[in-house]
VEXDREN-2710 file (C-alpha; in Angstrom, 1 decimal):
% VEXDREN-2710
k/r/px/py/pz
1/MET/14.3/-73.2/6.1
2/SER/10.6/-71.8/5.9
3/GLY/10.7/-70.6/9.2
4/ASN/13.7/-68.2/8.2
5/ARG/11.9/-67.3/5.1
6/SER/9.0/-66.3/7.1
7/GLY/11.0/-64.5/9.6
8/ARG/13.2/-62.5/7.0
9/PHE/9.7/-61.8/5.1
10/TRP/8.1/-59.6/8.0
11/LEU/11.4/-58.0/8.7
12/ILE/12.0/-56.7/5.4
13/THR/8.0/-55.9/5.6
14/ALA/8.5/-54.0/8.8
15/ALA/11.3/-52.4/7.4
16/ALA/9.6/-51.2/4.3
17/VAL/6.3/-50.2/6.0
18/THR/8.7/-48.2/8.3
19/GLY/10.6/-46.5/5.4
20/ILE/7.5/-45.6/3.7
21/ALA/5.9/-44.0/6.6
22/VAL/8.5/-42.0/7.5
23/THR/9.2/-40.6/4.1
24/LEU/5.5/-39.8/3.7
25/ALA/5.8/-38.3/7.0
26/LEU/8.6/-36.1/5.9
27/GLY/7.1/-35.0/2.7
28/ILE/3.8/-33.9/4.5
29/TRP/6.3/-31.9/6.9
30/GLN/8.0/-30.1/4.4
31/MET/4.4/-29.2/2.8
32/SER/3.4/-27.8/6.0
33/ARG/6.5/-25.7/6.2
34/ALA/5.7/-24.3/2.5
35/ALA/2.3/-23.8/4.0
36/GLN/3.4/-21.9/7.1
37/LYS/5.9/-19.7/5.2
38/LEU/3.0/-18.6/2.6
39/ALA/0.9/-17.7/5.8
40/LEU/3.8/-15.8/7.1
41/HIS/4.4/-14.1/3.9
42/ALA/0.4/-13.1/3.6
43/ALA/0.2/-12.0/7.0
44/ILE/3.5/-9.7/6.8
45/GLU/1.8/-8.2/3.4
46/GLN/-1.3/-7.4/5.4
47/ARG/0.7/-5.8/8.2
48/GLN/3.0/-3.9/5.4
49/ALA/-0.1/-2.3/3.9
50/LEU/-1.2/-0.9/7.0
51/ALA/-0.2/2.6/7.9
52/PRO/3.3/3.1/9.2
53/VAL/4.3/3.2/12.7
54/SER/5.6/6.7/14.2
55/GLN/8.7/6.7/16.0
56/GLY/6.6/7.8/19.2
57/GLU/4.4/5.0/18.9
58/LEU/7.3/2.2/18.9
59/LEU/8.8/3.9/21.9
60/ALA/5.8/4.2/23.8
61/SER/4.7/0.4/22.8
62/ARG/4.4/-1.8/25.8
63/ASN/5.2/-4.9/23.7
64/PRO/6.9/-3.8/20.6
65/ALA/6.4/-7.4/19.0
66/ASP/2.8/-6.4/18.1
67/LEU/4.4/-3.9/15.8
68/LEU/6.5/-6.5/13.9
69/HIS/6.4/-6.1/9.9
70/ARG/5.0/-2.5/10.0
71/THR/7.1/-0.1/8.3
72/ILE/8.6/2.8/10.0
73/VAL/10.6/6.1/9.7
74/LEU/13.4/6.5/12.2
75/ARG/15.2/9.7/13.1
76/GLY/18.5/9.2/15.1
77/SER/22.6/8.8/15.2
78/TRP/24.3/5.6/14.2
79/VAL/26.7/4.2/16.9
80/GLY/29.0/3.2/14.2
81/SER/31.7/1.8/16.6
82/ARG/29.1/-1.0/17.1
83/THR/28.7/-2.4/13.6
84/VAL/28.8/-6.0/13.3
85/PHE/29.0/-7.8/9.9
86/LEU/27.2/-10.9/10.1
87/ASP/28.8/-13.8/8.2
88/ASN/27.5/-16.3/5.4
89/ARG/24.5/-14.3/4.5
90/GLN/23.0/-14.7/1.0
91/MET/21.6/-12.0/-0.9
92/GLN/21.1/-12.3/-5.0
93/ALA/22.4/-15.7/-4.8
94/ARG/26.1/-14.5/-3.6
95/ILE/27.5/-14.7/-0.2
96/GLY/28.4/-11.9/2.3
97/PHE/27.6/-9.9/5.3
98/TYR/24.6/-8.4/6.9
99/VAL/25.5/-5.4/8.0
100/VAL/23.8/-4.4/11.5
101/THR/24.6/-1.0/13.5
102/PRO/22.8/0.3/16.2
103/LEU/20.8/3.7/15.7
104/ARG/20.4/5.9/19.0
105/LEU/17.2/7.2/18.5
106/GLU/16.3/10.8/18.4
107/GLY/15.0/12.3/21.7
108/SER/15.1/9.5/23.7
109/ASP/17.9/7.0/25.5
110/ALA/16.5/4.1/23.5
111/ALA/18.4/2.4/20.7
112/VAL/17.3/-0.2/18.0
113/LEU/19.2/-2.5/16.0
114/VAL/19.1/-2.1/12.2
115/GLN/19.9/-4.5/9.7
116/ARG/21.3/-1.9/7.4
117/GLY/21.9/-4.0/4.2
118/TRP/24.0/-6.7/2.8
119/ALA/27.9/-6.3/1.6
120/PRO/30.1/-8.7/-0.4
121/ARG/33.0/-10.6/1.4
122/ASN/36.5/-10.3/0.4
123/PHE/37.1/-14.3/0.4
124/VAL/40.8/-13.6/-0.6
125/GLU/41.4/-11.2/2.7
126/ARG/38.6/-12.7/4.6
127/GLU/39.4/-10.3/7.5
128/LYS/39.0/-7.2/5.8
129/LEU/35.6/-5.5/5.9
130/PRO/33.7/-4.0/2.9
131/PRO/33.7/-0.3/2.4
132/VAL/30.4/0.6/4.1
133/THR/29.7/4.2/4.6
134/THR/28.3/5.2/8.2
135/PRO/27.1/8.8/7.9
136/GLU/27.4/10.9/11.0
137/GLY/24.6/13.2/12.6
138/VAL/21.0/12.8/12.5
139/VAL/20.1/10.6/9.5
140/GLU/16.7/9.2/9.0
141/VAL/16.1/5.4/8.6
142/ARG/13.2/3.9/6.5
143/GLY/12.5/0.6/7.3
144/ARG/10.5/-2.5/8.4
145/LEU/10.0/-4.0/12.1
146/ALA/11.5/-7.2/12.4
147/PRO/12.9/-9.9/14.6
148/PRO/16.7/-9.6/15.7
149/PRO/18.6/-11.3/12.7
150/ALA/18.0/-14.8/12.4
151/LYS/20.8/-17.0/13.7
152/LEU/22.9/-19.5/12.0
153/TYR/24.7/-22.7/13.3
154/GLU/27.8/-22.0/14.7
155/PHE/30.5/-24.2/16.0
156/ALA/32.1/-21.9/18.8
157/GLY/31.1/-19.5/20.7
158/ALA/30.1/-16.0/19.7
159/ALA/33.2/-13.8/18.5
160/PRO/33.5/-10.4/20.1
161/GLY/34.8/-8.8/17.0
162/PRO/33.1/-7.0/14.3
163/ILE/32.9/-10.2/12.3
164/ARG/30.4/-12.6/13.9
165/GLN/28.3/-15.7/13.0
166/ASN/25.6/-14.6/14.9
167/LEU/24.3/-11.9/17.0
168/ASP/22.5/-12.4/20.2
169/LEU/20.4/-9.0/21.1
170/ALA/20.5/-9.8/25.1
171/GLN/24.6/-10.3/24.9
172/PHE/25.0/-7.7/22.3
173/ARG/22.7/-5.3/24.7
174/ALA/25.1/-5.9/28.0
175/GLU/28.4/-6.1/25.5
176/THR/27.6/-2.4/24.5
177/GLY/25.6/-1.2/27.0
178/LEU/22.7/0.4/24.6
179/PRO/19.4/0.3/26.1
180/LEU/18.5/-1.7/22.8
181/LEU/14.5/-2.5/21.7
182/ALA/13.5/-6.0/21.5
183/LEU/13.2/-6.1/18.0
184/SER/15.2/-4.8/15.3
185/VAL/14.6/-3.0/12.0
186/GLN/15.4/-4.0/8.3
187/GLN/16.4/-0.7/6.5
188/LEU/14.6/-0.5/2.9
189/GLY/15.4/1.3/-0.3
190/GLU/17.7/1.8/-3.1
191/PRO/21.4/0.2/-2.3
192/SER/23.5/3.0/-1.0
193/GLU/26.3/3.8/1.4
194/GLY/27.7/0.0/-0.2
195/LEU/24.9/-1.8/0.9
196/LEU/22.3/-3.8/-1.2
197/ARG/18.7/-4.3/0.5
198/GLU/16.6/-7.0/-1.6
199/TRP/16.0/-8.8/1.8
200/PRO/14.5/-12.4/1.4
201/GLU/10.9/-13.0/1.4
202/PRO/9.4/-15.9/3.6
203/ALA/7.7/-17.3/0.6
204/SER/10.6/-17.1/-1.8
205/SER/12.0/-20.6/-0.5
206/VAL/8.6/-22.2/-0.9
207/ALA/9.3/-24.3/-4.1
208/THR/12.3/-25.7/-1.9
209/ASN/9.6/-27.3/0.5
210/TYR/8.1/-28.5/-2.5
211/GLY/10.9/-30.0/-4.0
212/TYR/11.8/-31.7/-1.0
213/ALA/7.9/-32.9/-0.8
214/ALA/8.3/-34.6/-4.3
215/GLN/11.5/-36.3/-3.6
216/TRP/10.4/-37.5/0.0
217/TRP/7.0/-39.0/-1.8
218/ALA/8.9/-39.9/-4.6
219/LEU/11.3/-42.2/-2.4
220/SER/8.3/-43.5/-0.8
221/ILE/6.9/-44.8/-4.2
222/LEU/10.4/-46.3/-4.6
223/ILE/10.4/-48.2/-1.5
224/ALA/7.0/-49.7/-2.4
225/ILE/7.8/-50.8/-5.7
226/LEU/10.9/-52.5/-4.7
227/TYR/9.3/-54.3/-1.9
228/VAL/6.5/-55.4/-4.0
229/TRP/9.0/-56.5/-6.8
230/PHE/11.3/-58.3/-4.7
231/GLN/8.6/-59.9/-2.1
232/PHE/6.4/-61.1/-4.4
233/VAL/7.4/-60.4/-8.5
234/ALA/10.9/-61.6/-8.3
235/PRO/10.0/-65.0/-6.5
236/ARG/7.2/-66.0/-8.8
237/ARG/9.6/-65.3/-11.8
238/LYS/12.2/-67.9/-10.2
239/VAL/9.6/-70.5/-9.9
240/PRO/10.0/-73.1/-12.6
241/HIS/6.9/-73.4/-15.1
242/ALA/5.6/-76.7/-15.5
END
């Protein structure tokens, strides 16, 4: 019997140590994620404070990624027929679409993918597109150079229609035949054309990471308390006093 109790003791001890180690590590990981977001936010703010990039500089750059997060003013014409509505995107805590349209740059064969803003979704008629206006002719777009739109998890392959879950830049380049640059532009400014432009900042979700870290560490403490209670305190309380 004592051998069984000893084996059970060490098994529970190993499980408790593993649980504490895992939850501590997960809490540390969440804190590191928060630190990364804060560092990225600081780097973005620093780059945004630099002089705007000219359209000529963008086109002449051998590595456009070096210009990420810089502001820019572009002139060109919308390729409205290739507008894509990226589903399940949030702005102002509401679910809707990120509206993305290629912009053919003036005086060049190149085009750039512009994240024009956010529009609400019709949840009654789910295939109905929001009333977004796309001006014709040459337009001027003020924005921030950014990576292509972030991808969300999707079960099926990419749909070819205007409503999509994700947009792969290389695939979209092949699909449209447009010579798209290897980045995108997040359009800035006041709401217009049926679109909001309150883009989330990297540091805006830091509080969530802090909250998750606190939860993991609280669970770690709980495991330690339960282990001490059931392995040491409770058995001694059961021992009859002389």
